[in-house]
N, C-alpha and C positions, 0 to 999 in steps of 0.2 A: 557959207549955210550961215543962217538966221536961227536962234533959238526962241521957239514960241513960248510968250507968255507962263501957258499951260505943262509947260518941260521946266521950267526953274522955279526956282522959289531958295526962301534964306532959311535954312534948319537948324535945331540949337541940339547939340548934345545932353543940356540940361532937358530938356523936351522928350528928346528919343525922335530920329526917324530909321526910316528904310531906303535903303539903296542897292540897287540892281539883288535883292532878296536876301540881303542879311542886314541885320538891328544894330543900330547904332546907337548910345546911350554915353552918359555919364561915367559907364564901367568897362567899355568899351576899349581893348578889344578883351569878348570872352575867353573861358579858356577853352574851352570845347568847339569846334571852326562847326556854322552854321552857314553854312553860305547861299548856292544858289537854289531855286525851286525849280525841282526836277518836275516836269511836265510828265503824268500817265498818260499811258495808251488808251486804257480806260477811265472814264470820269465818273465823276456823281451828278447824279440829277436833284436837283430840289422841287418840290411841287406844291406849293401852296395856298393857289387860288381856288378859293371856296365854292363850291360845285362844280370843279372843273374836272377831267375827264381824261386819263391817260390810255393809250390803245397802241397796237403794234400795227402795224400792215405794210407788206413787200419791204420785211428787213428793214422795217424805219418805228422806230419810237415817238409817236407823236402825241401831245400834249395839247388838250382843247381847254379854252375859257369855258365856263358857264354857256355862253351864245354859241357855243360852235366853233371858234375861230381859231385859226393854231398859234400855239405859241412857243411852241419847238419841235423840231423835227428834224431830228439827227440819224444816221445809222443806230442800229442796236449795235454792233459789234464795236462802239465809241461808250459805250454805256457799261459801270462796272457797277452801279450801287443806285438807288432809290431812294428817297427819304421823302415821305410825305406827311404834309399836316395838315388836319380837321379832314374835311368833306371832301375827299377828293378820289373818285373815281379810279374805279385800278379796272380794266377787262377782262375777262380771262383768258384771251389771249397772250396779256401783258405777266400775267400770273404763268401761265404753262410756259412762256417765253424765258420768265427770269428763273425759276425751278432748275428748265432743263439746259441754260447756259452757266447757272452758278455766278448770277447776281440776284445779292441782296435785297430786300424791302424790310425800310424800316418804318412803322409807322408812328407820330407822335399826334397829342392834341394840337387845336391851334395856338395853346398857350407855350406848347413847346415840352410839354411832358411825354416819356417814351411810355407808348403802351405797348410795342411789342413788333416782332420781325419776325420773317421767314426765310429761311438760307435752305438750299437746296439738301434732300435727301443723301447722297453719298457722301456723308461728310465720313471723320474715323471716328467719330464717338462710337464704343461699345460696351454694352452689361458691366463688363471686367472694369472699364475706366472707371466709371460709374460707383461700383461698388467702391472702389480703390479710393475715390475720391471722397468717398461718405466718409470711409475709415480715416482718412486723412483727416476730415476734420475733427477728428476726436482725438488724434494722434499727438505726442510731445511734440514735434516737429511744428504745426501748425502755428505755434506762439511765435516761431522763428520766420514764418512768412508773413505774419501781421505786423511782427514786430517792425521788417525791411519794410515791407507795405507804407507803415506812416514813417517810417525814417525819412524815405524818399520823397515822401509827399511833403513834408516840414522841411528839408533842404530845398528844395524850390522855393517853397515859398519865402523861405529867408532870401534867396536869388534873388525872386521879383522886387522885394523890398530895396534888396543894395541895389539893386543893375537901376532901378525907375524911382528912385528916391532922389527928390530935388532937395537944394541949400534949405526953401524953405519948408520942407517937411523933414529935414536929416534931424531931428530930434525925437520924432513920433515913432520916425522909422528905425533907430539906435535902439530907441528903449522897447520896441516890439521883437526886435533880433534880439537883443540880447535876453528877454523873456524866453521866447523860441529855444535857443539855443540851452539854455536850463533846459528844458523839455529833452531835448534831444537828448540831454546826460540819462536823462531817467527813464529812456526808452529802453535800453536793453535791460534793466532790471522788471519790470513789467511780467509779468506772470499767467495772468486771462488777457484776453480780448478785452474784457471788460475794462479794465486799467489801461491797454494799447488806447482803448479807442474814447476812454476821458484824456490820455494826453495829447490825441489828437483831436479832440471837443477844445481843450486849455491851448494850444497853440493855435488854433480856427480862432478864438476871441481874443486875442492880439495880436491876431495877423488880419485881420478883417478891418479892423476900426485905421489905423495903418494905410493898408492897403487903398480903403476908400478916399482916403485923403490925400492919395496920390492923382484925381480925378481932377482935370478941371473943374471950377470952382462950380457949375452950375449942375456936376453931375455929381458932385461927391457925397459921401453916405457913412454913416456912422456903424452900421450891424447887416451881416448878410440876414436878406429877408428871404423868403421860399415861395411858401404856397401862404399867400400869392405874395410873388415879387413888387414894393412899393415904391422903386425907383426905377430908371431907365437903366441905370448900371446892372442893377440886380437881376431885372429882367433878362437883360441882355447874356448875363452869367450864366441862370437859369438854360436858358433858350440851348447857347452852344454845350453846354452839358449834359443835356440831352441828345443833342446831334452826335457826341463823341462816347456816351453811353451806349448809343445804339451801335457803333460802330465797337466797340469792347465787348457788345455778346458777340457779334457775329467773329471777333477775335479768341473767343473763351470755346464759338462749337471748331472753328476750322482747326485750334487747337484740340479736340477731340473731349473735351470739357461741359459739364452741362451749367449752363449761368445761372441754375437757382440756388446751387450750392456751394456757398463762399465758408472762406476762412475769418476775413476779419467781420464781416457783416455778418449779422443771424440772417439763418434761414428763415424767412416768407413768403406765403402764396403770392404778394403781390409785386414781389420786386426779383432782378435778378442778381442774386448777393457777390457772384463770385465776379460777373462782371461790372460790380461799382465797386469790388476789392481792387482791380486792374486801373480802371478810373482814375485811382485817386491821385496816383503821382503824376497823370498827365493834365489832373485839373490845370495846376498853374504853369506847366512847362507850354501847355497849348492856351486853355481858354484863358485865364487871367493875363497872359500876355497882349492875346489878342483884343481883347475887350478895353484895357488899360491903351494901348495902341491907339484902338480904332479911335477912342474917347480924345485922343489928345492931337491925335492928330486932325479931330472936327472931320471924321466921317460919320462918327457917332457923337450925336445929338438931344437935348433937350428936344428939339425937334421932331425927336422919332420915338415919340413917348405918345401911346393913346388908352382910351379907356373904352369899355363899354357899361352903360347902361345899369344898372342892374347886379354888376360886378366888379367885385374891390380888386386892388392894387390894379399895376400898369402895364400893361405891353407893348413889344416893340411893334411899329409901324411895320409895311411891307418894305418902305424903305429900308428903315432901320434893320432888319431881316435881311437884305441884301449886303448892307454895310459889314456887317460883324460873319456871314457866310464868308464873304470874300475873303476876310481876313484870315477864316478859320482854313479854306482850302488853300491859300499859299501856306500857312503855319505848317499844316498836313505834310504839306509836298517840299518843305523844308529839307534840305540834303544834312545831315547830320556824320560827321566820326567824332570816335572816342567815347563817345555815351555810354557804349557796351563796349568790353573788349574784344577785338578782331572784328568789330561790324559795323558796316558804312550803309547807310541807305536815308532816306525819307523819315519825319516823325512817324510816321503812317508805318513805318516797315516796322519801327523799332515796337510799334504797339505790337505788333501782330508776331514780333520778335517775344517781347514780354511777355505775352500770351503763351506760348511755348515753353519759355522758362520755368515761369509758374507751374505752367501742368508738370516738367519734368519737377520741380521740386515737391509739388504735392501727389507724385504716383511713387516717388523713390526719395525715402528720408535722409537718404547720404547727400543731394543735390541742396546745395543754400541757394535760395530766392535774394537778389540783391536788387537793388532801384537803379534806372541808367545817372548816369551823369549828367549834370545841367549847371556849368560854375559862370 
């Protein structure tokens, strides 16, 4: 046998790399076992060709370009979720099939901002659960859930800095980690959601400058920028946070709750607050790691930036989106054991399990909610 050049390469533990579905880096091996990618029976379809159309015919899902040329043609039984970006048409047949087949459809803007989703009507949500959810938001036990959400997020941000920190950036990472660990000690003493959110914001202020320095020089950034993202790394983060938020909305619905009524995030008409609560600990565990890994492996680079006349900020090119989506799917399909007691499966399964555990804590004040473990 001869190995081709495309199948070989020199890797660095300082930079980090993936081999056979497992992440290696300067802190390898991790405490939590994260090994092979688990292929699902039904997969996610991402559609972003502006002016394109999605339809069904003879038991197949077909995505067509603006000039009616087929881009993707797969059996409907292989599709478990559809994510549409921008002006992608959806036929009445697709809508009926998706709702009757328990296939979620998520809608986002071209820039990746979450717009909404629809899920099948036979979910487990009931008026009694919604009333209990509303009451729980005002109950004393709510602050315990809020603390646990932020504690889990900050701890995972610390792991990102420790796992991917390089010698050149060791001092900045150490200082950020020390500041965040001081904030972790303060979380149990927070008495209101506003205080918890204040600690989360302080942790983010320490985390993102250090995290931004872990990127290759041409992609480094100092601060997190959102609306609009001002650089390619922030654009990739916002894009994947949107994708993940759509999954959180579905997971909350599947757990029988309404994503509009949050515990940590206040209720607002224009956002799914409880889904944002669920999202928090998965941001560093999934998205932050995926974007940083893609940048270090150069599958995401400055060439993937694009701008539009008359609009501020930086957007991902089509190739850039494809690169980070590939990393995102692999990450979500990575099998994990030890993150939750007596539970194993893909990170996507953990997301749904956490939604169920959050629902249990909301509906029963005696049940404590805790984050997943990642070390």
